C-alpha positions in Angstrom: 88.5 22.7 -20.4 91.5 20.9 -22.0 91.7 18.1 -24.5 94.3 15.6 -25.5 94.1 14.6 -29.2 95.6 11.2 -30.1 95.9 11.0 -33.9 96.5 7.2 -33.9 95.2 5.2 -31.0 97.1 2.2 -29.7 93.9 0.9 -28.0 93.3 -2.7 -29.0 89.5 -2.3 -28.7 89.1 0.9 -30.8 91.8 0.2 -33.3 94.1 2.9 -34.6 91.5 5.6 -35.0 91.9 9.2 -33.7 90.5 9.9 -30.3 90.4 12.4 -27.5 90.7 12.6 -23.7 88.9 15.5 -22.0 89.2 17.2 -18.7 87.8 15.4 -15.7 85.7 18.4 -14.9 83.5 17.5 -17.9 82.1 14.4 -16.1 78.7 14.8 -14.5 78.5 13.8 -10.8 75.1 12.2 -11.6 76.9 9.5 -13.5 76.6 6.2 -11.6 80.3 5.5 -12.3 81.6 8.9 -11.3 85.0 8.4 -9.7 84.1 4.8 -8.8 83.5 2.1 -11.3 84.4 4.1 -14.5 86.6 2.1 -16.9 88.6 5.2 -17.4 89.9 4.8 -13.8 91.9 1.8 -15.1 95.7 2.4 -14.6 96.8 3.2 -18.2 93.7 5.2 -19.1 93.8 7.1 -15.9 97.5 8.0 -16.5 96.6 9.6 -19.8 93.5 11.2 -18.4 95.4 12.7 -15.5 97.7 14.6 -17.9 95.0 16.4 -19.8 94.6 19.5 -17.7 98.4 19.9 -17.5 99.5 19.2 -21.1 96.3 19.3 -23.1 95.2 21.8 -25.7 92.3 24.2 -25.7 89.2 24.1 -28.0 91.1 26.0 -30.7 93.8 23.4 -30.9 91.3 20.5 -30.8 89.2 22.0 -33.6 92.4 22.4 -35.7 93.2 18.7 -35.2 89.7 17.5 -36.1 89.6 19.7 -39.2 92.9 18.1 -40.4 91.3 14.6 -40.4 90.6 13.2 -43.9 87.0 13.2 -45.1 85.2 10.0 -43.9 87.6 9.4 -41.0 86.0 7.6 -38.1 87.1 9.1 -34.8 86.1 9.0 -31.2 85.6 11.9 -28.9 86.2 11.4 -25.1 87.7 8.0 -24.3 87.7 9.6 -20.9 85.6 12.6 -20.0 82.3 13.8 -21.4 80.7 16.5 -23.6 82.4 19.9 -23.2 81.1 21.8 -20.2 81.6 21.5 -16.4 79.7 18.8 -14.7 76.1 18.5 -15.8 76.3 21.4 -18.1 77.0 21.4 -21.9 79.2 24.2 -23.3 77.2 24.8 -26.5 79.8 27.0 -28.0 82.6 24.4 -27.7 80.3 21.5 -28.8 79.3 23.6 -31.8 83.0 24.1 -32.7 83.6 20.4 -32.5 80.5 19.6 -34.6 81.5 22.1 -37.2 85.0 20.7 -37.5 83.6 17.2 -37.8 81.7 18.1 -41.0 82.6 15.4 -43.6 84.1 13.2 -40.8 82.5 10.4 -38.8 82.9 11.5 -35.2 81.1 9.8 -32.3 80.9 9.9 -28.6 79.0 8.9 -25.5 77.4 11.1 -22.7 76.1 10.6 -19.2 74.7 14.2 -19.3 71.0 13.7 -19.4 69.3 17.0 -18.5 66.8 18.4 -20.9 69.4 20.9 -22.1 72.0 18.2 -22.6 69.5 16.1 -24.6 68.7 19.1 -26.8 72.4 19.8 -27.6 73.0 16.1 -28.3 70.1 16.1 -30.7 71.5 19.2 -32.5 75.0 17.6 -32.8 73.5 14.4 -34.3 71.5 16.5 -36.8 74.8 18.0 -38.0 76.6 14.7 -38.3 78.3 14.2 -34.9 76.9 11.1 -33.2 76.2 11.4 -29.5 75.1 8.2 -27.8 73.2 8.5 -24.5 74.7 6.2 -21.9 72.4 4.0 -19.8 73.6 2.1 -16.7 71.0 -0.7 -17.0 68.4 -2.0 -19.4 65.6 -0.2 -17.5 67.3 3.2 -18.0 67.9 2.3 -21.6 64.1 2.1 -22.0 63.6 5.4 -20.3 66.1 7.1 -22.6 64.7 5.5 -25.7 61.8 8.0 -25.7 64.2 10.7 -26.8 64.8 9.0 -30.1 68.6 9.3 -29.9 71.1 6.5 -30.2 71.7 4.6 -26.9 74.4 2.4 -25.4 74.0 0.5 -22.1 76.2 -1.3 -19.6 75.0 -4.9 -19.4 76.1 -7.8 -17.1 79.2 -9.7 -18.0 77.3 -12.8 -19.0 74.8 -11.0 -21.3 74.5 -12.9 -24.7 75.2 -11.2 -28.0 71.6 -10.5 -28.6 69.0 -9.6 -25.9 66.2 -7.2 -25.2 65.2 -4.5 -22.8 62.1 -5.0 -20.7 60.2 -2.9 -23.2 61.4 -5.1 -26.1 64.1 -2.8 -27.6 66.9 -5.0 -29.1 70.4 -4.9 -27.5 73.5 -6.0 -29.4 76.6 -6.5 -27.4 79.5 -4.5 -28.8 81.0 -6.6 -31.6 84.5 -5.8 -30.3 83.7 -7.7 -27.1 82.2 -10.8 -28.9 84.2 -11.2 -32.1 87.9 -11.6 -32.6 89.7 -9.0 -34.7 86.7 -6.6 -34.6 87.5 -3.0 -33.4 85.7 0.3 -33.5 87.6 1.0 -36.7 86.2 -2.0 -38.5 82.7 -1.9 -36.9 81.5 1.7 -36.7 78.2 0.7 -35.1 78.3 3.4 -32.4 78.7 6.1 -35.0 75.5 5.0 -36.8 73.0 7.5 -35.3 70.0 5.9 -37.1 70.6 2.3 -36.0 67.6 0.5 -34.4 69.6 -1.5 -31.8 71.0 -0.4 -28.4 74.6 -1.2 -28.1 75.4 -3.1 -25.0 78.8 -3.0 -23.3 79.6 -5.8 -21.0 81.0 -4.5 -17.7 84.8 -4.4 -18.2 87.9 -2.9 -16.7 89.4 -3.2 -13.2 86.0 -2.0 -11.7 84.0 -4.4 -13.8 82.4 -6.2 -10.8 80.9 -3.0 -9.4 79.6 -2.0 -12.9 78.2 -5.5 -13.3 76.2 -5.2 -10.1 74.7 -1.9 -11.2 73.8 -3.3 -14.6 72.0 -6.2 -12.9 69.4 -3.8 -11.4 67.5 -4.5 -14.6 68.8 -7.6 -16.5 68.2 -7.7 -20.2 65.8 -10.4 -21.5 67.7 -13.2 -23.0 67.0 -13.9 -26.7 65.2 -17.2 -27.4 67.0 -17.6 -30.7 
């Protein structure tokens, strides 16, 4: 597995926080967006992602870069890619190295790996301060994942209001960077908060947004009455 480490992102949504791109091989084929409607298939993101296996660093180099970050630094693992490990698997050794290097920092990520083993390793990472959000593709799946007690994000239809609920009544807050001007991951940090009550909703976006939107509409969030 290879990694590209970007010390200062130029991404308008995330703001200038450090972030990584990971080998495509880390993506689980079970992901509903695998090689189809994934936002990372957008032109510029895809160009950066395509270079990872050719020019990226190994885990030793990545850990060195993470360790150099100042204490309290918010950073995002895997703008493209998933937890270390091929396909559905999690490489516990490499994840452990990342989690260890993150001590004192505020790293966060998202995963479509949802096997029992993957959930176990995600929970261990969170316990040691590295936030792993489980990614759901509709509000119904968000309810099913909620039983694990881990932070959750969910793809929601493009017209979803700022506040809504899953069918089981769990609150969904649409990503503030999608609803409020001048808010970025750097200024928000909601996805890094592993103890939050709310599920973070991401309105389908990117060049494949219509496909992602249709998947999200399999179970539409319940609109808030407020």
